[in-house]
LOGUKE-901499 format. One record per residue: residue in one letter; z, y, x of N, C-alpha, C, O, CB in turn. Coordinates in steps of 0.2 Angstrom, whole numbers, padded with zeros to 4 digits, always signed. Glycine has a CB too. Layout:
aZYXZYXZYXZYXZYX...
//
This chain:
m+0015+0057-0083+0015+0059-0075+0023+0060-0074+0027+0063-0077+0010+0067-0074r+0024+0057-0067+0031+0059-0065+0030+0062-0059+0026+0060-0054+0036+0054-0065i+0036+0067-0058+0035+0073-0055+0043+0074-0051+0048+0074-0055+0032+0079-0061y+0043+0075-0044+0049+0076-0040+0047+0082-0037+0041+0083-0036+0050+0071-0036i+0054+0085-0037+0054+0093-0035+0058+0093-0030+0064+0091-0030+0057+0098-0042v+0055+0096-0025+0060+0099-0019+0060+0105-0019+0055+0108-0018+0058+0097-0014d+0066+0107-0019+0067+0116-0017+0074+0118-0015+0078+0114-0018+0066+0121-0024d+0076+0122-0010+0082+0123-0009+0087+0128-0014+0093+0130-0013+0082+0125-0003d+0082+0131-0018+0085+0136-0024+0087+0131-0031+0082+0130-0034+0078+0142-0026e+0093+0130-0032+0092+0127-0039+0091+0129-0045+0090+0126-0050+0098+0124-0040a+0090+0136-0044+0089+0140-0051+0081+0139-0051+0078+0140-0056+0091+0148-0051v+0077+0137-0046+0070+0135-0046+0069+0129-0049+0065+0128-0054+0067+0135-0039r+0073+0124-0046+0072+0117-0048+0074+0117-0055+0071+0113-0059+0078+0112-0043l+0078+0121-0058+0081+0119-0065+0075+0123-0070+0073+0121-0076+0091+0124-0066m+0073+0129-0066+0067+0132-0071+0061+0127-0072+0058+0127-0077+0065+0139-0068l+0059+0123-0066+0053+0119-0067+0055+0115-0072+0052+0115-0077+0052+0114-0060t+0062+0111-0070+0063+0105-0074+0062+0106-0083+0059+0102-0087+0071+0102-0072d+0065+0112-0084+0065+0115-0090+0058+0114-0093+0056+0110-0097+0068+0123-0090l+0054+0118-0089+0046+0119-0091+0043+0115-0093+0039+0115-0098+0043+0122-0087i+0044+0108-0088+0041+0102-0087+0043+0098-0095+0039+0096-0098+0044+0098-0080e+0049+0098-0096+0052+0095-0101+0050+0098-0108+0050+0094-0113+0059+0096-0100d+0050+0105-0109+0050+0109-0114+0043+0108-0116+0043+0107-0122+0051+0115-0113y+0037+0108-0112+0030+0108-0113+0026+0100-0114+0021+0098-0116+0026+0112-0107d+0031+0096-0111+0030+0088-0112+0024+0088-0107+0019+0085-0108+0027+0086-0120l+0026+0091-0100+0019+0089-0096+0021+0083-0090+0017+0081-0086+0017+0097-0092g+0027+0080-0091+0027+0074-0087+0036+0073-0087+0040+0075-0091+0023+0076-0079e+0038+0069-0082+0045+0067-0082+0047+0068-0075+0043+0067-0070+0046+0059-0084v+0053+0072-0074+0055+0074-0067+0060+0068-0066+0065+0067-0069+0060+0082-0066v+0058+0064-0062+0061+0057-0058+0066+0058-0052+0069+0054-0050+0054+0052-0055g+0065+0065-0050+0071+0065-0045+0070+0073-0042+0065+0076-0043+0070+0059-0037e+0076+0075-0039+0074+0081-0035+0079+0081-0029+0083+0077-0028+0076+0088-0040a+0077+0086-0024+0081+0087-0018+0081+0094-0016+0077+0098-0018+0078+0082-0013d+0085+0095-0012+0085+0103-0008+0083+0104-0002+0084+0109+0001+0092+0106-0008d+0080+0098+0001+0079+0098+0009+0074+0092+0011+0076+0087+0009+0086+0097+0012g+0068+0094+0014+0064+0088+0015+0066+0083+0018+0064+0078+0017+0059+0089+0018k+0071+0083+0022+0074+0077+0025+0075+0070+0021+0074+0065+0023+0081+0080+0028a+0076+0073+0015+0077+0069+0009+0072+0064+0007+0074+0059+0004+0078+0074+0004i+0065+0066+0007+0059+0063+0006+0056+0060+0011+0055+0062+0017+0056+0067+0003s+0053+0054+0008+0050+0049+0012+0045+0046+0008+0045+0046+0002+0055+0044+0015t+0040+0044+0011+0034+0040+0007+0036+0034+0003+0034+0033-0002+0029+0037+0012e+0042+0030+0007+0046+0025+0004+0048+0027-0003+0045+0024-0008+0051+0022+0008l+0053+0032-0003+0055+0035-0009+0051+0036-0014+0053+0035-0020+0057+0040-0008m+0044+0040-0012+0039+0042-0017+0036+0036-0020+0035+0035-0026+0034+0047-0014i+0036+0032-0016+0033+0025-0019+0038+0022-0023+0036+0019-0029+0030+0020-0013n+0044+0021-0022+0049+0017-0026+0050+0021-0033+0053+0019-0038+0057+0017-0022k+0048+0028-0032+0050+0032-0038+0044+0032-0042+0044+0034-0048+0052+0040-0036r+0038+0029-0039+0030+0030-0042+0028+0038-0043+0026+0039-0049+0029+0026-0050v+0029+0043-0039+0028+0049-0041+0020+0050-0040+0016+0048-0035+0032+0054-0036d+0019+0054-0046+0011+0056-0046+0010+0063-0044+0005+0066-0041+0008+0056-0054v+0016+0067-0044+0015+0075-0042+0022+0077-0038+0028+0076-0040+0012+0081-0050l+0021+0080-0032+0027+0082-0028+0027+0088-0028+0023+0090-0024+0028+0079-0020i+0031+0093-0032+0031+0099-0029+0038+0101-0025+0044+0100-0026+0030+0104-0035i+0035+0105-0020+0039+0106-0013+0039+0113-0012+0034+0116-0013+0038+0103-0007d+0045+0115-0009+0045+0121-0006+0043+0122+0001+0045+0118+0005+0049+0122-0006y+0039+0128+0003+0037+0129+0010+0043+0130+0014+0044+0127+0020+0032+0136+0011i+0048+0134+0012+0053+0136+0017+0059+0133+0016+0061+0135+0011+0054+0142+0018m+0062+0128+0018+0069+0126+0017+0073+0124+0024+0071+0123+0030+0069+0119+0011s+0079+0125+0023+0083+0123+0030+0083+0116+0030+0082+0113+0025+0092+0126+0030g+0084+0114+0036+0083+0107+0038+0076+0106+0039+0073+0110+0043+0085+0102+0033r+0072+0101+0035+0065+0099+0037+0060+0104+0030+0061+0104+0024+0064+0089+0036d+0055+0108+0033+0052+0111+0029+0045+0108+0025+0042+0104+0026+0052+0116+0031g+0044+0112+0020+0038+0108+0017+0033+0107+0021+0029+0102+0020+0036+0110+0012l+0031+0110+0024+0024+0108+0028+0025+0103+0032+0020+0100+0033+0021+0113+0031e+0030+0101+0036+0032+0096+0040+0032+0090+0036+0029+0085+0037+0038+0097+0043t+0036+0092+0031+0038+0086+0025+0030+0083+0023+0029+0077+0023+0042+0090+0017v+0025+0087+0020+0019+0086+0018+0015+0082+0023+0012+0077+0022+0015+0092+0016e+0014+0084+0030+0011+0082+0034+0013+0074+0036+0009+0070+0036+0012+0085+0038r+0021+0073+0036+0023+0066+0037+0021+0061+0031+0019+0056+0033+0030+0066+0038l+0021+0063+0025+0020+0061+0019+0011+0057+0019+0009+0052+0016+0021+0066+0014n+0008+0063+0021+0001+0062+0021-0001+0055+0027-0005+0050+0026-0004+0070+0024a+0003+0058+0034+0002+0053+0039+0004+0046+0036+0002+0041+0039+0005+0055+0045d+0008+0044+0031+0012+0038+0030+0008+0035+0024+0009+0029+0022+0020+0040+0028g+0003+0040+0021-0002+0037+0016+0000+0038+0009-0004+0035+0005-0002+0030+0018f+0005+0043+0008+0007+0045+0002-0001+0049-0002-0005+0053+0000+0013+0052+0004d-0001+0046-0008-0008+0047-0011-0008+0053-0018-0013+0055-0020-0010+0039-0014g+0000+0055-0019+0000+0058-0026-0002+0066-0023-0004+0068-0017+0009+0058-0029k-0003+0069-0030-0004+0075-0028+0002+0081-0025+0008+0080-0027-0007+0078-0035i+0000+0085-0022+0005+0090-0019+0006+0097-0021+0001+0100-0018+0005+0090-0012v+0010+0100-0024+0010+0107-0025+0015+0109-0021+0020+0106-0020+0011+0110-0033m+0014+0115-0018+0018+0118-0013+0020+0126-0016+0017+0129-0020+0013+0119-0006i+0026+0128-0015+0029+0133-0018+0030+0139-0013+0034+0137-0009+0036+0131-0022s+0028+0144-0012+0029+0149-0005+0030+0156-0008+0030+0158-0014+0021+0149+0000q+0032+0159-0003+0031+0168-0002+0024+0169-0001+0020+0165+0002+0035+0171+0004d+0022+0175-0005+0014+0177-0003+0012+0177+0005+0006+0176+0007+0013+0186-0006h+0017+0179+0010+0016+0180+0016+0017+0172+0020+0019+0172+0025+0020+0185+0019h+0015+0168+0017+0016+0161+0020+0008+0159+0018+0007+0154+0021+0022+0157+0016i+0003+0161+0013-0002+0159+0011-0008+0156+0016-0011+0151+0015-0004+0164+0008e-0007+0161+0022-0011+0159+0028-0009+0152+0032-0014+0149+0035-0011+0165+0032s-0003+0151+0032-0001+0144+0034-0001+0138+0030-0001+0133+0032+0005+0145+0036i-0002+0140+0023-0004+0134+0019-0011+0133+0018-0012+0127+0016-0001+0134+0012s-0015+0138+0019-0021+0138+0018-0025+0133+0025-0031+0131+0024-0023+0145+0018l-0021+0133+0031-0022+0127+0035-0022+0121+0033-0026+0117+0036-0019+0127+0039t-0018+0118+0028-0017+0112+0026-0020+0110+0018-0019+0105+0015-0009+0110+0026k-0024+0114+0017-0028+0115+0010-0030+0108+0009-0029+0106+0003-0035+0121+0011d-0033+0103+0013-0034+0096+0011-0029+0093+0008-0030+0088+0004-0037+0093+0017e-0022+0094+0011-0017+0090+0008-0012+0094+0003-0007+0092+0000-0013+0087+0015i-0014+0099+0002-0012+0102-0004-0016+0103-0010-0022+0105-0010-0010+0108-0003y-0013+0101-0017-0018+0102-0023-0018+0108-0025-0023+0110-0028-0017+0097-0029y-0013+0112-0024-0012+0119-0027-0006+0122-0024-0001+0118-0021-0011+0119-0035h-0005+0129-0023+0001+0132-0021+0003+0138-0027-0001+0142-0030-0001+0135-0013f+0009+0139-0027+0012+0143-0032+0016+0150-0028+0019+0148-0023+0017+0138-0038e+0016+0156-0029+0018+0161-0026+0025+0162-0029+0025+0161-0035+0014+0167-0026k+0030+0165-0026+0035+0166-0028+0036+0174-0030+0034+0178-0025+0040+0164-0025p+0039+0176-0035+0042+0172-0040+0037+0169-0045+0033+0172-0048+0046+0175-0044l+0039+0162-0047+0036+0159-0052+0034+0162-0058+0037+0166-0061+0039+0154-0053n+0027+0160-0060+0023+0163-0066+0024+0156-0071+0021+0151-0070+0015+0165-0064r+0028+0157-0076+0028+0151-0078+0021+0149-0082+0019+0143-0082+0034+0152-0083l+0017+0153-0085+0012+0151-0088+0007+0148-0083+0004+0142-0085+0009+0157-0092k+0006+0151-0077+0004+0147-0071+0004+0140-0070+0000+0136-0071+0007+0150-0066v+0011+0139-0069+0013+0135-0068+0012+0129-0073+0011+0123-0071+0019+0137-0068q+0013+0130-0080+0011+0126-0085+0004+0125-0085+0003+0119-0087+0014+0128-0092r-0001+0129-0084-0007+0128-0084-0010+0123-0079-0014+0118-0081-0010+0135-0082v-0007+0124-0072-0009+0119-0067-0006+0113-0067-0009+0108-0066-0008+0122-0060l+0000+0112-0070+0003+0105-0072-0001+0101-0078-0003+0095-0077+0011+0105-0075k-0003+0104-0082-0008+0102-0087-0015+0100-0085-0018+0095-0088-0008+0108-0092n-0018+0103-0079-0023+0100-0077-0023+0096-0071-0028+0093-0069-0026+0104-0076i-0018+0095-0069-0015+0089-0065-0016+0083-0071-0021+0079-0071-0006+0089-0063k-0011+0084-0075-0009+0078-0080-0018+0075-0082-0020+0070-0083-0004+0081-0088r-0021+0081-0084-0028+0078-0086-0032+0075-0081-0035+0070-0082-0034+0083-0089e-0031+0077-0075-0034+0074-0069-0032+0067-0068-0036+0063-0066-0033+0078-0064l-0025+0066-0068-0023+0059-0067-0025+0054-0072-0027+0048-0071-0017+0059-0068e-0025+0058-0078-0027+0052-0083-0034+0051-0082-0036+0045-0084-0026+0054-0091y-0039+0055-0080-0046+0053-0079-0046+0049-0073-0051+0046-0072-0050+0059-0080e-0042+0050-0068-0042+0045-0062-0040+0038-0065-0044+0033-0064-0038+0047-0056n-0035+0038-0068-0033+0032-0071-0039+0029-0076-0040+0023-0076-0027+0033-0074k-0043+0033-0079-0048+0028-0083-0054+0025-0078-0057+0020-0079-0052+0033-0090l-0055+0029-0073-0061+0027-0068-0058+0021-0064-0062+0016-0065-0061+0034-0061k-0052+0020-0061-0049+0014-0059-0049+0008-0064-0049+0002-0063-0041+0016-0057s-0048+0011-0070-0048+0004-0075-0056+0000-0075-0057-0006-0075-0046+0006-0083i-0060+0006-0075-0067+0004-0075-0069+0000-0070-0073-0004-0071-0071+0008-0076y-0067+0002-0063-0068-0002-0057-0066-0007-0057-0070-0011-0057-0065+0000-0052q-0059-0007-0059-0056-0013-0059-0059-0019-0064-0060-0025-0062-0048-0012-0062i-0062-0017-0069-0065-0022-0073-0072-0024-0071-0074-0030-0072-0065-0020-0081m-0076-0019-0067-0081-0021-0063-0080-0025-0057-0084-0029-0055-0084-0016-0061s-0074-0023-0054-0074-0028-0047-0068-0033-0049-0063-0032-0052-0072-0023-0039p-0070-0038-0046-0064-0045-0047-0059-0043-0041-0060-0039-0037-0067-0054-0045s-0053-0047-0041-0048-0045-0037-0049-0048-0029-0045-0046-0025-0042-0047-0041q-0055-0053-0028-0058-0054-0022-0065-0053-0021-0068-0056-0025-0057-0059-0021p-0067-0050-0017-0075-0050-0017-0079-0056-0017-0078-0060-0013-0077-0047-0011p-0082-0057-0020-0086-0065-0021-0091-0065-0016-0094-0060-0014-0090-0067-0028v-0092-0071-0014-0097-0073-0011-0104-0074-0015-0106-0078-0019-0095-0079-0007p-0108-0069-0011-0116-0069-0015-0118-0076-0016-0115-0081-0013-0123-0066-0011q-0122-0077-0022-0124-0085-0021-0129-0087-0017-0130-0093-0015-0126-0088-0028s-0132-0082-0014-0137-0083-0009-0134-0083-0003-0138-0084+0001-0143-0079-0010a-0128-0082-0002-0124-0082+0005-0126-0088+0009-0127-0093+0006-0117-0082+0003s-0126-0087+0015-0126-0093+0020-0118-0095+0021-0113-0091+0019-0129-0089+0029s-0117-0101+0024-0110-0103+0026-0107-0098+0031-0101-0098+0032-0111-0110+0029a-0111-0095+0035-0109-0090+0038-0105-0085+0035-0100-0082+0038-0115-0087+0041v-0107-0084+0030-0102-0076+0026-0095-0080+0023-0090-0077+0022-0108-0071+0018e-0096-0087+0022-0090-0090+0018-0086-0091+0024-0080-0089+0024-0092-0097+0014r-0088-0094+0029-0084-0095+0037-0081-0087+0039-0076-0086+0042-0089-0098+0043l-0084-0084+0037-0081-0077+0039-0077-0074+0035-0072-0070+0037-0087-0071+0040q-0077-0074+0028-0072-0073+0023-0065-0078+0025-0060-0075+0025-0075-0075+0016r-0065-0084+0027-0060-0089+0028-0056-0085+0034-0050-0085+0036-0063-0097+0030a-0062-0083+0038-0058-0080+0044-0054-0074+0044-0049-0073+0047-0062-0079+0050g-0057-0069+0039-0054-0064+0038-0046-0063+0033-0042-0059+0034-0058-0060+0035k-0046-0070+0029-0040-0071+0026-0035-0074+0030-0029-0072+0030-0041-0076+0020t-0037-0077+0035-0032-0080+0041-0029-0074+0043-0023-0073+0043-0036-0084+0047i-0033-0070+0046-0032-0064+0050-0026-0060+0046-0021-0060+0048-0040-0059+0051l-0028-0057+0040-0024-0054+0035-0018-0057+0033-0013-0053+0031-0027-0053+0029t-0018-0063+0033-0013-0068+0032-0008-0067+0038-0002-0065+0037-0016-0074+0032e-0010-0068+0045-0006-0068+0050-0003-0060+0051+0003-0060+0053-0009-0070+0055l-0005-0055+0049-0004-0049+0049+0001-0048+0044+0004-0042+0044-0009-0045+0049g+0002-0053+0039+0007-0051+0033+0005-0047+0028+0009-0045+0024+0012-0047+0036i-0002-0045+0027-0004-0040+0022-0009-0045+0017-0013-0042+0013-0008-0034+0025w-0008-0051+0017-0012-0055+0012-0010-0053+0005-0014-0052+0000-0012-0062+0014d-0005-0052+0003-0003-0050-0004-0002-0041-0005+0001-0039-0010+0005-0054-0006e-0004-0038-0001-0006-0032-0002-0010-0029-0006-0015-0032-0007-0007-0030+0003s-0009-0023-0010-0016-0021-0014-0021-0020-0010-0027-0022-0013-0015-0015-0017g-0022-0016-0005-0028-0017+0001-0031-0022+0003-0036-0021+0006-0026-0014+0006r-0029-0028+0001-0033-0034+0005-0040-0035+0003-0044-0036+0006-0030-0040+0003a-0041-0033-0005-0046-0034-0007-0052-0029-0005-0058-0030-0004-0045-0035-0013d-0049-0023-0004-0053-0018-0001-0055-0020+0008-0060-0019+0010-0049-0011-0001l-0051-0023+0009-0052-0024+0018-0058-0029+0018-0062-0030+0022-0045-0027+0023m-0056-0033+0013-0061-0040+0013-0069-0036+0011-0074-0038+0014-0058-0045+0006e-0069-0033+0007-0074-0029+0005-0077-0025+0010-0083-0026+0011-0072-0025-0001a-0073-0021+0015-0077-0019+0021-0078-0023+0026-0081-0021+0031-0075-0015+0024l-0075-0030+0026-0079-0036+0031-0085-0036+0029-0089-0035+0033-0076-0044+0030l-0086-0038+0022-0093-0040+0020-0099-0034+0021-0105-0035+0024-0093-0042+0012t-0096-0028+0020-0101-0021+0020-0102-0020+0028-0107-0017+0029-0097-0015+0017l-0098-0022+0034-0099-0022+0041-0105-0027+0041-0110-0025+0044-0092-0024+0046h-0103-0034+0039-0108-0039+0041-0114-0038+0039-0119-0039+0042-0106-0045+0039e-0115-0036+0032-0121-0034+0029-0125-0030+0034-0131-0032+0037-0121-0030+0022r-0121-0024+0035-0124-0019+0038-0128-0020+0047-0133-0017+0049-0119-0015+0038e-0124-0025+0049-0126-0028+0057-0132-0032+0055-0136-0032+0059-0119-0033+0060q-0132-0037+0049-0137-0040+0048-0144-0038+0047-0150-0040+0048-0135-0044+0044s-0142-0032+0043-0149-0029+0041-0151-0023+0047-0157-0021+0046-0148-0026+0032d-0147-0021+0050-0149-0016+0055-0145-0018+0062-0141-0014+0065-0147-0009+0052p-0146-0023+0065-0144-0026+0071-0146-0021+0077-0151-0017+0077-0148-0033+0073g-0141-0021+0082-0141-0016+0087-0138-0010+0085-0137-0007+0090-0148-0016+0089h-0137-0007+0080-0136+0000+0079-0127+0000+0077-0123-0004+0075-0143+0003+0072e-0125+0006+0078-0119+0007+0076-0117+0006+0069-0121+0007+0065-0117+0014+0077l-0111+0003+0069-0110+0002+0062-0106+0008+0059-0103+0012+0062-0106-0005+0061p-0107+0007+0053-0106+0014+0049-0099+0017+0049-0094+0014+0052-0107+0013+0041q-0099+0023+0047-0093+0027+0048-0088+0025+0042-0090+0021+0038-0096+0036+0047l-0082+0027+0041-0076+0026+0037-0080+0026+0030-0081+0021+0027-0070+0030+0037k-0081+0034+0029-0084+0035+0022-0089+0031+0019-0088+0030+0013-0087+0042+0022e-0094+0028+0023-0100+0024+0021-0095+0017+0020-0096+0016+0014-0107+0024+0026i-0092+0014+0022-0088+0008+0022-0085+0008+0015-0085+0003+0012-0084+0007+0028c-0081+0013+0015-0077+0014+0009-0082+0015+0002-0080+0013-0004-0072+0021+0011q-0086+0017+0002-0091+0021-0003-0096+0014-0005-0098+0014-0011-0096+0028+0001a-0098+0009-0001-0102+0004-0001-0100-0001-0006-0105-0003-0010-0103+0000+0006p-0093-0004-0007-0092-0009-0014-0093-0004-0019-0097-0006-0024-0085-0012-0014v-0090+0003-0020-0091+0007-0026-0098+0006-0029-0100+0004-0035-0090+0016-0024m-0102+0008-0025-0108+0008-0026-0113+0003-0027-0118+0003-0030-0110+0011-0022k-0110-0003-0023-0112-0009-0026-0112-0010-0033-0116-0012-0037-0109-0015-0023r-0105-0009-0035-0102-0011-0040-0105-0007-0046-0106-0010-0051-0094-0011-0040m-0106-0001-0046-0106+0004-0053-0114+0008-0051-0117+0010-0055-0098+0011-0053g-0117+0009-0044-0123+0010-0044-0125+0018-0048-0121+0023-0047-0127+0003-0048t-0130+0018-0051-0132+0024-0053-0127+0027-0058-0127+0033-0060-0138+0024-0056q-0122+0023-0061-0118+0025-0066-0112+0030-0064-0109+0034-0068-0115+0019-0070v-0112+0030-0057-0106+0035-0054-0109+0041-0051-0114+0042-0047-0103+0031-0047t-0105+0046-0054-0105+0053-0051-0103+0054-0045-0099+0051-0042-0101+0058-0056e-0105+0059-0042-0103+0062-0034-0095+0062-0035-0092+0058-0031-0105+0071-0032e-0093+0065-0040-0086+0066-0041-0083+0059-0041-0079+0058-0036-0086+0071-0047e-0084+0056-0046-0080+0048-0047-0080+0046-0041-0075+0045-0038-0085+0043-0052l-0087+0045-0038-0087+0042-0030-0082+0044-0025-0079+0040-0022-0094+0044-0026r-0082+0052-0026-0078+0054-0021-0070+0052-0022-0067+0052-0017-0078+0062-0020k-0068+0051-0028-0061+0050-0030-0060+0042-0028-0055+0040-0025-0060+0053-0039l-0065+0037-0030-0065+0031-0029-0064+0030-0022-0059+0027-0019-0070+0027-0032e-0068+0033-0020-0068+0032-0010-0061+0034-0008-0057+0031-0004-0076+0040-0004k-0059+0038-0010-0051+0040-0007-0047+0036-0009-0042+0034-0005-0047+0048-0010s-0047+0032-0016-0043+0027-0018-0043+0021-0013-0038+0019-0010-0045+0024-0025v-0049+0020-0013-0051+0014-0006-0047+0016-0001-0042+0013+0001-0059+0013-0003r-0049+0021+0003-0047+0023+0009-0039+0022+0008-0036+0019+0012-0051+0030+0012q-0035+0025+0003-0029+0026+0005-0025+0018+0004-0021+0016+0008-0027+0033-0001r-0028+0014-0002-0026+0007-0001-0027+0004+0005-0022+0000+0007-0029+0004-0006m-0031+0005+0009-0034+0002+0015-0027+0004+0021-0024+0001+0025-0042+0005+0016r-0027+0010+0019-0022+0013+0025-0016+0010+0024-0013+0008+0029-0021+0022+0025r-0013+0009+0018-0006+0008+0017-0005+0001+0019+0000-0001+0022-0005+0009+0010a-0011-0003+0018-0010-0011+0021-0010-0011+0027-0007-0016+0030-0014-0016+0018i-0014-0006+0032-0015-0006+0039-0008-0005+0042-0005-0008+0047-0020+0001+0041r-0005+0000+0039+0002+0003+0041+0006-0002+0040+0011-0003+0044+0005+0011+0037v+0006-0008+0034+0012-0012+0034+0009-0017+0040+0013-0020+0044+0014-0016+0025a+0003-0019+0042+0002-0023+0046+0004-0020+0053+0007-0024+0057-0005-0025+0045f+0004-0014+0055+0007-0011+0061+0013-0012+0062+0016-0015+0068+0006-0004+0061g+0017-0010+0056+0024-0012+0056+0025-0019+0056+0029-0020+0061+0028-0009+0050n+0023-0024+0053+0024-0031+0055+0023-0033+0062+0025-0038+0065+0020-0034+0051l+0019-0030+0065+0017-0033+0072+0021-0029+0075+0022-0032+0081+0009-0032+0075a+0024-0023+0075+0028-0021+0077+0034-0024+0080+0036-0024+0086+0029-0017+0074a+0038-0025+0073+0045-0030+0072+0043-0037+0075+0048-0041+0077+0047-0031+0062t+0038-0039+0076+0036-0046+0079+0037-0044+0088+0040-0048+0092+0027-0049+0077a+0035-0039+0089+0035-0037+0095+0042-0036+0098+0044-0039+0103+0032-0031+0095v+0046-0033+0092+0053-0032+0094+0058-0038+0097+0061-0039+0102+0056-0029+0088h+0056-0042+0091+0060-0049+0091+0057-0055+0094+0061-0059+0095+0061-0051+0085q+0052-0056+0095+0049-0061+0098+0045-0058+0105+0041-0062+0107+0045-0066+0092g+0044-0053+0108+0041-0050+0114+0034-0049+0113+0031-0051+0108+0043-0055+0120y+0032-0046+0119+0025-0044+0120+0020-0050+0118+0015-0050+0115+0023-0041+0128a+0023-0055+0121+0019-0061+0123+0018-0066+0117+0015-0072+0117+0023-0064+0129h+0021-0064+0111+0019-0069+0105+0012-0068+0103+0010-0062+0104+0023-0067+0099e+0009-0074+0101+0003-0074+0100-0001-0069+0096-0006-0067+0097+0002-0080+0098h+0003-0067+0090+0001-0063+0085+0000-0056+0089-0005-0053+0089+0006-0063+0079v+0006-0054+0093+0005-0047+0097+0000-0048+0100-0004-0044+0098+0010-0045+0102v-0002-0053+0105-0008-0052+0110-0014-0052+0107-0019-0050+0110-0008-0056+0115r-0015-0055+0100-0021-0057+0096-0022-0050+0093-0028-0048+0093-0020-0063+0091y-0018-0046+0091-0019-0040+0087-0017-0035+0089-0018-0031+0084-0018-0041+0080s-0014-0033+0094-0012-0027+0097-0018-0022+0098-0017-0016+0096-0010-0028+0105g-0024-0024+0099-0030-0021+0100-0033-0018+0094-0037-0013+0094-0034-0025+0102f-0031-0020+0089-0032-0018+0081-0030-0010+0080-0033-0005+0077-0027-0023+0074f-0023-0009+0084-0021-0003+0083-0020+0002+0090-0017+0007+0089-0014-0004+0079g-0022-0001+0096-0020+0002+0101-0014+0000+0105-0009+0001+0102-0021+0009+0100g-0015-0002+0111-0008-0003+0114-0004+0001+0115+0002+0000+0114-0008-0006+0119a-0005+0007+0116+0000+0013+0118+0004+0015+0111+0010+0016+0111-0004+0020+0121e+0001+0014+0105+0004+0016+0099+0009+0010+0098+0015+0011+0098-0001+0016+0093l+0007+0005+0098+0011-0001+0097+0017-0001+0102+0023-0003+0099+0007-0008+0099s+0017+0002+0108+0023+0002+0112+0028+0008+0111+0034+0008+0112+0020+0002+0119k+0024+0012+0108+0028+0018+0106+0032+0017+0099+0038+0020+0098+0024+0023+0105m+0029+0013+0096+0033+0011+0089+0038+0005+0090+0043+0005+0086+0028+0008+0083v+0037+0002+0095+0042-0004+0098+0047-0001+0100+0053-0003+0097+0041-0008+0105q+0046+0004+0105+0052+0008+0109+0056+0011+0101+0061+0009+0100+0048+0016+0115h+0053+0016+0098+0057+0019+0093+0060+0014+0090+0066+0014+0090+0053+0023+0087m+0057+0009+0087+0061+0004+0082+0068+0001+0087+0073+0000+0084+0054-0003+0079r+0068-0001+0093+0073-0003+0097+0079+0003+0097+0085+0002+0095+0070-0006+0104q+0077+0008+0098+0082+0014+0098+0083+0016+0090+0087+0020+0089+0077+0021+0102h+0081+0012+0084+0083+0014+0079+0080+0022+0076+0083+0026+0072+0090+0013+0079q+0074+0023+0079+0072+0031+0079+0066+0030+0074+0064+0024+0072+0068+0034+0086e+0065+0035+0071+0059+0035+0067+0052+0037+0071+0052+0041+0075+0060+0040+0061y+0047+0033+0068+0041+0037+0072+0035+0036+0068+0034+0031+0064+0039+0033+0079h+0032+0041+0068+0026+0042+0063+0019+0042+0067+0017+0047+0070+0027+0048+0059v+0016+0036+0066+0012+0035+0071+0004+0037+0065+0004+0037+0059+0013+0027+0074r-0001+0038+0070-0007+0040+0067-0013+0034+0069-0015+0032+0074-0009+0048+0070l-0014+0030+0063-0018+0025+0064-0025+0027+0062-0025+0032+0058-0017+0018+0061d-0031+0023+0065-0037+0025+0066-0040+0018+0061-0040+0012+0063-0040+0027+0074t-0041+0021+0054-0044+0015+0050-0050+0011+0054-0050+0005+0056-0046+0016+0043r-0054+0016+0054-0062+0013+0056-0060+0008+0062-0062+0002+0061-0067+0020+0059k-0056+0010+0067-0055+0006+0074-0051+0000+0071-0051-0004+0075-0052+0010+0081f-0047-0001+0066-0044-0006+0063-0050-0011+0060-0050-0017+0061-0039-0004+0058l-0054-0007+0056-0060-0012+0052-0064-0014+0057-0068-0019+0055-0064-0009+0047i-0066-0011+0063-0072-0013+0067-0067-0019+0071-0070-0025+0072-0077-0007+0072a-0062-0018+0073-0060-0024+0076-0058-0030+0071-0058-0036+0074-0055-0022+0080f-0056-0029+0067-0056-0034+0060-0061-0039+0060-0060-0045+0060-0057-0031+0053y-0067-0035+0059-0074-0038+0059-0075-0042+0065-0076-0048+0065-0079-0033+0057e-0075-0039+0071-0078-0042+0076-0073-0049+0077-0076-0054+0079-0079-0037+0081l-0066-0049+0076-0062-0055+0078-0064-0060+0073-0065-0066+0075-0054-0054+0076a-0065-0059+0066-0067-0062+0061-0074-0066+0063-0075-0072+0063-0067-0058+0055k-0077-0062+0065-0086-0064+0066-0084-0069+0073-0087-0075+0074-0092-0056+0069e-0080-0067+0077-0078-0072+0082-0075-0079+0080-0077-0084+0082-0074-0068+0086d-0069-0078+0077-0066-0084+0075-0072-0089+0069-0071-0095+0068-0058-0081+0072s-0075-0086+0066-0080-0090+0062-0086-0093+0065-0091-0096+0062-0082-0087+0056q-0087-0092+0072-0092-0096+0076-0091-0103+0075-0095-0107+0077-0093-0094+0084
//
């Protein structure tokens, strides 16, 4: 288990590092004294499983840092450290925070929580291995599938290639979503396409059926959603870079800007030109529906 510690109190960082090493709870792969030093890119490069971060720090505080990481698709566990009077604020972000410790830190509680996280990560990795064994790297075309499905998949591959994400780990999930939307429209024409949760769960249910528990389904759905979100963010960045260097009239910009929303693309381009950071909030379901509709149109 790879752990990164962010706290402006050196004594806290040292205590946590010693505790983690003494009880073999994981490996501390880095530390910082300010949230400004933390980015999703850094977390990915360091392959961070658990981020332990202080709530109040000079510079960028822990809450803002967590919000930025989650917006950028960070999928690690986040543990927050705070004074007891900050508990109410932290509760507002409980979906983003795995656990929070109150200062002064209780060594036994820290040890117990990190052990639980370590066991949970090991369990999640086993689930992923099972799912990967049962799921091919690319979604297969059913033997009874019509040539229309084959054309749809070819069109989908072309779109993801032009967006520069065919080599991303989330591409198989995006192609699975393409088939899920096609199957739903064929079986229930005229009705609204499914919500994101159902789109993400459908491939898991198809592969594992009754073998999967509700808890396993929830974890696997979250993993699918995160892989797709990361791939979509890469696609958005690629398209914005194309607009910056080639202009809005470039065929790819014209063709795919609707996947993300023209207003968001314009903001991203403006910030890139000014060499400023911009944290976009992308709608995964909107992307998937646009992806499906264009692939369907291209496959006619």
